[in-house]
Structure formats: C-alpha cells, structure tokens
C-alpha positions in Angstrom: 112.8 58.2 106.5 115.4 55.9 106.2 118.8 55.2 108.2 120.8 57.5 105.7 118.4 60.3 105.6 118.2 60.2 109.4 122.3 60.7 110.0 122.2 63.6 107.6 119.4 65.5 109.1 120.9 64.9 112.8 123.8 66.0 111.6 121.7 69.3 110.8 119.7 69.7 113.4 121.0 68.3 116.4 122.4 71.7 117.9 121.9 71.7 121.9 118.7 72.5 122.8 118.6 73.5 126.1 115.4 72.5 128.0 112.6 75.7 127.8 114.7 76.9 124.7 112.3 77.8 121.9 112.3 76.0 118.5 111.4 77.4 115.8 110.8 76.2 112.0 111.0 78.1 108.8 107.2 79.4 108.6 107.4 80.4 112.5 110.4 82.9 111.6 108.9 84.2 108.6 105.6 84.4 110.9 107.4 86.3 113.4 109.3 88.9 110.8 106.2 89.7 109.2 104.0 90.5 112.9 107.1 92.2 115.0 109.8 92.7 112.8 110.6 96.5 112.6 110.6 96.4 108.8 107.3 95.2 108.9 105.8 97.7 111.3 107.8 100.5 108.6 105.7 98.8 105.8 102.6 99.2 107.5 102.9 102.7 108.6 103.8 103.4 104.6 100.3 101.8 104.0 98.5 103.8 106.4 100.3 106.9 105.2 99.0 106.4 101.7 95.7 105.5 102.8 95.2 108.7 104.2 96.7 110.6 101.2 94.3 109.1 99.4 91.8 110.0 101.6 92.7 113.4 101.3 92.8 113.2 97.6 89.2 112.1 98.0 88.5 115.3 100.1 89.3 117.4 97.4 86.2 117.1 95.1 84.2 117.7 98.3 82.0 120.8 98.8 84.1 122.6 101.1 82.6 124.9 104.2 84.6 127.6 105.6 84.7 130.1 108.0 87.0 133.4 108.2 86.8 136.6 109.9 88.2 138.6 112.6 86.4 139.7 115.7 87.3 141.5 117.5 89.0 144.0 115.4 89.8 147.1 117.9 91.7 150.3 116.4 92.9 153.5 118.4 95.3 156.0 116.4 95.6 159.5 115.4 95.6 159.9 111.6 95.6 162.6 108.8 92.9 163.2 107.3 92.9 165.4 104.0 90.6 168.6 103.9 89.0 170.2 100.8 91.4 172.7 100.9 93.9 169.6 101.0 95.4 170.6 104.0 95.6 167.7 106.7 93.8 167.6 110.4 94.6 164.7 112.4 92.1 163.1 114.1 91.6 160.7 116.9 90.2 156.9 115.5 89.0 154.9 118.1 86.8 152.0 116.4 85.7 148.3 116.8 85.3 146.6 113.4 84.7 142.6 114.0 84.1 140.6 110.3 83.0 137.2 109.7 82.4 135.5 106.6 81.0 132.3 105.6 81.6 130.1 102.6 80.7 126.9 100.8 83.0 126.1 97.9 82.6 123.2 95.4 85.3 122.3 92.8 84.2 121.6 89.3 86.0 118.1 88.3 85.4 117.6 84.9 86.0 121.6 83.8 88.5 122.7 86.4 86.6 125.9 87.9 84.8 126.4 91.1 82.1 127.4 92.5 81.1 129.1 95.5 78.1 130.3 97.6 79.5 133.0 100.5 77.8 135.2 103.0 79.7 137.6 105.5 79.2 140.7 108.0 80.7 143.8 108.8 80.3 145.9 111.9 81.4 149.1 112.2 81.2 150.9 116.0 82.9 154.2 116.0 83.3 155.1 120.1 84.1 158.7 119.5 81.1 159.8 117.3 78.8 156.5 118.5 77.6 155.6 115.4 77.0 151.9 115.0 76.5 150.5 111.3 76.0 147.0 109.8 77.0 145.5 106.3 76.9 142.8 104.6 76.6 140.4 101.8 73.3 138.4 102.3 74.1 135.8 99.5 76.5 135.7 96.8 77.4 133.0 94.1 80.7 133.1 92.5 82.1 131.0 89.8 85.5 131.2 88.7 86.2 129.1 85.3 89.5 128.8 84.0 89.6 128.4 79.7 91.4 125.9 78.0 93.4 125.3 81.3 95.4 122.8 83.1 92.9 121.5 85.2 94.8 119.3 87.7 91.6 117.9 89.5 90.5 116.0 85.9 94.9 114.4 86.1 94.4 113.6 90.1 91.3 111.3 89.4 92.9 109.3 87.1 96.4 109.0 88.9 95.9 109.2 92.4 93.7 106.1 92.5 96.1 103.9 90.5 98.5 106.0 92.9 96.9 104.0 96.1 96.4 100.7 94.4 100.3 100.9 94.2 100.7 101.2 97.5 98.7 98.1 98.5 100.6 96.1 96.2 104.0 97.3 97.6 102.7 96.3 100.9 102.1 92.6 99.7 105.8 92.9 97.9 107.4 94.2 101.4 106.0 91.2 103.2 107.4 89.1 100.7 110.5 90.4 100.4 110.5 90.5 104.5 109.8 86.7 104.3 112.6 86.2 101.6 115.3 87.9 104.1 113.9 86.3 107.0 115.1 82.9 105.0 118.5 84.7 104.4 118.8 85.1 107.6 117.4 81.5 109.1 119.7 79.9 106.8 123.0 81.7 107.9 121.8 80.6 111.5 121.4 77.1 110.5 125.0 77.3 108.2 126.6 78.0 111.5 124.8 75.8 113.7 126.3 73.1 110.8 129.7 74.6 111.0 129.7 74.3 114.7 129.1 70.8 114.7 131.5 70.1 112.0 134.1 72.0 113.8 133.1 69.9 117.3 133.1 66.3 115.1 136.7 67.3 113.6 137.8 68.3 116.8 136.8 64.7 118.5 138.1 63.0 115.6 141.2 64.7 114.7 142.1 64.3 118.4 141.8 60.5 118.2 144.0 60.9 115.3 146.4 62.5 117.2 146.8 60.0 120.1 146.5 56.8 117.1 149.7 58.9 115.4 151.5 59.3 118.3 151.0 55.5 119.5 152.2 55.0 115.9 155.3 56.9 115.9 156.0 55.7 119.3 156.5 52.1 117.6 158.1 53.7 114.7 155.4 53.0 111.4 155.1 56.6 111.0 157.0 59.6 110.3 157.7 62.9 112.4 156.4 64.8 109.9 153.0 63.3 109.4 152.8 63.4 113.8 153.7 67.3 113.3 150.6 67.6 110.7 148.2 65.6 112.7 149.2 68.4 115.2 148.6 71.0 113.1 145.3 69.5 112.5 144.0 69.4 115.7 145.5 73.3 116.2 143.2 74.0 113.7 140.3 72.3 114.8 140.3 74.0 118.3 140.6 77.3 116.2 137.8 76.0 114.3 135.6 75.4 116.8 136.2 79.2 118.4 135.4 80.8 115.4 132.4 78.5 114.8 130.8 79.3 118.4 131.2 83.4 117.2 129.6 83.1 114.0 126.8 80.8 115.2 126.5 84.2 118.0 126.6 86.9 115.3 124.1 85.2 113.2 121.7 84.4 115.9 122.1 88.4 116.7 121.3 89.2 113.1 118.3 87.3 113.0 117.1 87.8 116.3 117.5 92.1 115.6 115.4 91.4 111.8 112.7 89.2 113.4 111.9 91.4 116.7 112.9 88.7 119.5 114.1 89.5 123.2 117.2 89.5 123.7 116.9 86.8 126.5 115.2 84.7 124.9 116.9 81.5 123.1 116.2 79.4 120.3 117.0 77.2 117.9 116.0 76.5 114.2 114.8 73.0 112.9 116.3 72.3 109.3 112.8 71.7 106.6 113.4 68.8 105.8 110.7 68.8 103.0 110.7 71.5 100.2 107.0 72.3 98.3 106.8 70.6 95.2 104.9 72.1 92.4 104.7 73.2 88.7 105.6 76.7 87.8 105.4 77.8 83.6 107.0 81.3 82.5 103.4 81.8 80.7 101.5 81.5 84.5 104.5 83.7 86.3 104.3 86.3 83.5 100.0 86.5 83.7 100.1 86.8 87.6 102.7 89.6 87.8 100.7 91.5 85.1 97.6 90.9 87.4 99.0 91.5 90.7 102.1 93.4 90.8 102.7 97.5 91.7 104.9 97.7 88.6 102.6 96.5 86.2 100.0 99.1 86.9 102.4 101.6 87.6 103.3 101.4 83.7 99.7 103.2 83.2 100.5 105.2 86.3 104.0 106.7 84.8 102.2 107.2 81.4 99.1 109.3 82.7 101.9 111.6 84.8 104.1 112.2 81.6 100.6 113.0 79.5 99.5 115.2 82.6 102.8 116.9 82.2 102.1 117.9 78.4 98.6 119.3 79.1 99.8 121.5 82.2 102.2 122.7 79.3 99.8 123.1 77.2 97.3 125.4 79.4 100.2 127.5 80.3 100.3 129.3 76.8 97.1 131.1 77.1 95.8 132.0 80.0 92.2 132.6 80.2 89.6 132.9 83.3 86.4 133.6 83.2 84.6 134.8 86.4 81.1 135.7 87.5 79.4 136.8 90.7 76.1 137.6 91.6 74.9 138.3 95.0 73.2 140.4 97.6 74.5 143.0 100.1 73.3 145.9 102.2 73.9 148.4 105.0 71.7 149.7 108.3 72.1 150.0 111.6 70.8 146.5 112.7 71.6 143.1 111.5 68.3 142.4 110.2 68.2 145.7 108.1 70.5 143.7 105.6 67.3 141.6 104.8 65.4 144.7 104.1 65.5 145.0 100.5 68.9 144.5 100.1 70.4 145.8 96.5 72.3 143.8 93.9 75.5 142.6 93.5 76.9 141.8 90.3 80.6 141.6 88.7 81.4 139.4 85.6 85.0 139.7 83.9 87.1 138.0 81.6 91.1 137.9 83.0 93.7 136.8 80.6 97.1 136.6 79.8 98.7 136.2 76.5 102.0 136.2 75.7 102.9 138.6 72.8 106.6 138.3 72.1 108.3 135.5 74.7 110.9 134.0 72.2 109.8 130.8 71.9 109.6 130.1 75.4 106.3 128.7 76.3 106.7 126.8 73.0 109.7 125.3 74.3 108.3 124.5 77.4 106.0 122.2 75.5 108.3 121.0 73.6 110.3 119.6 76.3 107.0 118.2 77.9 106.5 116.2 74.5 110.0 114.8 74.5 109.8 114.2 78.0 106.6 112.4 77.2 108.5 110.5 74.5 111.0 109.4 76.1 109.2 108.2 79.3 107.3 105.7 77.0 110.3 104.6 75.6 111.5 104.2 79.3 108.6 102.5 80.3 108.8 100.2 77.4 112.5 99.4 78.4 110.8 98.8 82.1 108.1 95.9 80.5 111.1 94.0 79.1 113.1 94.3 82.2 110.0 93.2 84.2 109.2 90.3 82.2 112.8 89.2 82.1 113.3 89.8 85.9 110.1 86.7 86.3 111.1 84.4 83.1 114.7 84.4 84.7 113.7 84.0 88.1 111.3 80.7 86.9 114.1 79.0 84.8 116.4 79.6 88.2 114.0 78.1 90.4 113.4 75.1 87.7 117.1 74.8 88.3 117.4 74.8 91.8 115.1 71.8 92.8 117.7 69.5 90.8 120.5 71.2 92.6 118.9 70.6 95.8 118.8 66.7 94.5 122.7 66.8 93.5 123.9 68.2 96.4 121.7 66.2 98.6 123.5 63.0 96.8 126.4 64.5 97.0 126.7 65.4 100.8 125.3 61.1 101.2 128.2 60.1 99.2 131.1 62.1 101.0 129.8 61.0 103.9 130.0 57.3 103.4 133.6 58.3 101.5 135.0 59.0 104.6 133.6 56.4 106.8 135.3 54.2 104.4 138.6 56.6 104.0 138.2 56.6 107.8 137.7 52.8 108.3 141.2 52.3 105.9 143.3 55.2 107.7 142.7 53.2 110.9 143.9 49.7 109.6 146.9 51.6 108.3 145.8 51.4 104.3 146.0 55.2 103.1 148.0 57.6 104.9 146.6 61.0 107.1 146.8 63.3 104.1 144.2 61.2 102.1 141.8 61.0 105.2 142.3 64.9 105.5 140.9 65.4 101.5 138.2 62.7 102.3 137.3 65.2 105.6 137.3 68.3 103.6 135.1 66.9 101.1 132.6 65.8 103.7 132.3 69.0 105.0 132.0 70.9 101.9 129.0 68.7 100.8 127.2 69.2 103.9 127.3 73.6 103.4 126.4 73.2 99.8 123.4 71.1 100.6 122.8 73.6 103.3 123.6 76.2 101.0 121.0 74.8 97.6 118.5 74.7 100.1 118.8 78.3 101.7 118.8 79.4 97.3 115.4 77.7 97.4 114.0 79.0 100.1 114.8 82.2 99.0 114.1 82.0 95.2 110.7 80.8 96.6 109.9 83.8 98.6 111.4 85.9 96.0 109.1 83.9 93.0 106.0 85.2 95.5 107.0 88.6 95.6 107.4 89.3 91.4 103.9 87.3 91.0 102.1 87.6 94.5 101.0 84.4 93.9 101.8 81.3 96.2 102.2 78.3 93.6 102.5 76.1 96.4 98.9 76.5 97.9 97.7 78.0 94.5 96.2 81.0 95.8 96.8 85.0 95.0 98.9 86.6 97.5 97.2 89.7 97.1 93.4 90.3 96.4 92.0 93.8 94.7 89.3 95.4 96.8 85.6 96.1 95.8 
C-alpha cells in the first residue's frame, strides 16, 4: 500500500481502539448476524415449521391406525316404554354399555378413495335384569370411492413438495438478505466513525485558523467580518463534534441490536480495504437464478394451484360416491361367541348429488375458476419478466459500482491533496478563508462519497447473491438441493 492510500485508510479506520475492545471486519459482522440475530432465528424457525408441515403432509398417505370408544358408559334413569296398546309404562333403566372400535384406514392417492379395515366390540349389561350380552363386528372392510370428484391427495402430492422446496430456498435467501442488511448497518457505523474523525479534525484545524485570524486581525491584516466568519466556523465545528458522537452511538446501537451483540461489549470496525474482483454476466446470473431461486420454482407451484382450483370446481358439479362394505358380525354372551359362526355383514350403495336446476350457479363457479387460472397465467408471465428484469438491472448496476469506487477513491485522494495545498496557501496569506472552507468541504464530501460507494458495492454484492443464490466471488452455490 502506497503512502497516499495508507493515509486514506488511516483516516477511515483509526477510530479510538481501547485496549480489550472487539474489532470486527465485515465478514465477522455478517457471520454474527447470521448466527445470533433475531432475524436469523426467525428464519430458522420458519424453516423448521415448513419441515414439520411437510412431514405432516407425508403422513396423509400412510395407513392410520385409530382407536375410539367409550369406557365405561353407565346410565341410570327412568324412561317411558310404549306398550302394545299405545300406553306408556315408565321403567327404570340401569345399564352399563361400553364400546371400543379399532380401525386401519388407508387413503388411495391415485383415485381419491379410502379403504379401511375395522373391528369393534359392544358390551351390554342390564343391572336390573342381570342380562349380559356382547355384540360386535369381527372384521369389516369398507371402501368409499368418489367418482369424477376433486382428488386433494393427487394435487397435494404435486404441490406440497414444491412448497417445501421453496421454503428451503427462501431460508437461503433470507440469510443473504440478513447479510445485506448487516452490511448496511456496518457501513452506517463506519460513516459515523468517519464523520466523527472529520469533525474532530476540523475542530482542531478551525481552532488553529481562529488563532491565526485573531493574530492577523490584531495587526490589521484581516477584517472583522473574516474574523467573525472563522469564529462562526469554529462554533459550528464544536456542534458537529457533539452531533457526530450522538450519531455514532445511534448507529452502533442499531448494529449491536441487529447482530445480537451484548450492550456491554464495546467494538470497533475495520474498513474492508479490498473488494472482491470477479466477472458476472447477465446470462450467468439468470441461469443461476432460474436454477436456485425460490421465486422461479414458485411459478410452477402457482400454476399448479390454479389448475387445482379448476379441478376442484369441476369436481363440485356432480357429486357421486360409491360405498361398499363387507364384514362379519355376531352377538353372544361372551366375547368368544362373536367368533363362532359369525354372520355376514354386507352394505353397498351409490350416493349422488346432481343439480337439476341451479340457475347456472355451478357453471358460473366453473367459469370463475377458469378465468382465475387465465389471470394467474398472465400474472406468472409478468412475474417472470419482473424476475429477470430485476436481475439484469442489478448486474448492470453492479458493473457500474466498481467503476464508481475507483472514481470516488481517486476523487478522495485529489480532494485531500487540494486541501493540503489550499491550506498551505492560506497559511502564507495567498488565499482567503472562504476558499479554504470550500476546499475543506470538498475534501469531507469526497471522503463520504468514497465510503458511500463502498457501502453501495457491498450491499449490491449480497443482493446479487440473494437474487441468484450463487457466490460469484468464490464460485460456489449458496443452495444445493438435497437428493
């Protein structure tokens, strides 16, 4: 690093570093934000929620073993019993009637039906008459099959895996978004550090100039208005020092809060003196974005959801279900009697619900779903255009930012050198205080512009990583789909 660059770097990073104070580079701030910030924990929690939602969805296609019943069921009351002649005879009822049922249920994802195997037992005990009796279904197999109906299992099997894949990619994008925000806070603190250094330097400089002008005024080589101008500039410098301290503490507090740093931990930041150099083309950025981004696979998911809504509207037009059941049941005084020559239990029916006159209601629902799908298709195509345009714009901006850093860095060097020359000329009386103040302001603005250019570059760098989920500097994917 040459002498001139060293001076610039020194002015940027030489904030007071107390012994024992933490000094962080930009990579460390980003790492802390990803690991400790509340936003990273929220992103992790959302990813975990998506994982368990997906696990719950997968269980819908597995057999479900269910147990239900009531043990015991006890009744004791007086009830009217209608006699053959139509009169009522009030008799006491004192019974125990527990029951239990076990069923194994399996959805048929391909057809939308449900098949199940069930067994159940009921016990009847009349305490008054001492009658005990068992009844139950030894085995019962049931099939319920909708015909021409909407099949939620079929559509969920196509949509839910995409939703889960989206959630994993969204998590990777959230981490890059956290990085970009951390970079922004990082440079906000650095900018306030530099503002503080500038204000302190200007205060000392204006104090010296004030003494010089006071001496010149005493010997009559300067006017009263110039002396007052210098005194006013000195007062402003003192105010700027106080404001810079307040702004620095505010920026530190925002960064500390974002990265999860404890209030008692003091820290200082190191300006990144080098920026990563790499080539990025629009074609490469678009390729990686289509390969990795959650938004891109979301286009397929949104299209499938629209098709699912149309299928659901079609399935609601005519509701027909085939139900069939075959089993064995029996009754006896003991449980073992249920398995002795059980009787057949057979049920079959076809239920239907066909509208005769609905004044076009179902047709309207159908056409609404079709119109919504068309709208969704147009919306997806527009989203694709915006998706690609955002990446193209970011790549083009990124190409300009590297040039912007070079220009502002050179401007900073020139402005610093010009100020030094102007200051020397002022000290020997060749120029007045107005020209010196102009040179001072240009020097300060150039330094801030350089730092702002660095902030824009690093923020854009992590935005580009978020938009493509690809690290162009190191040549690696930021998200790798699991097998």
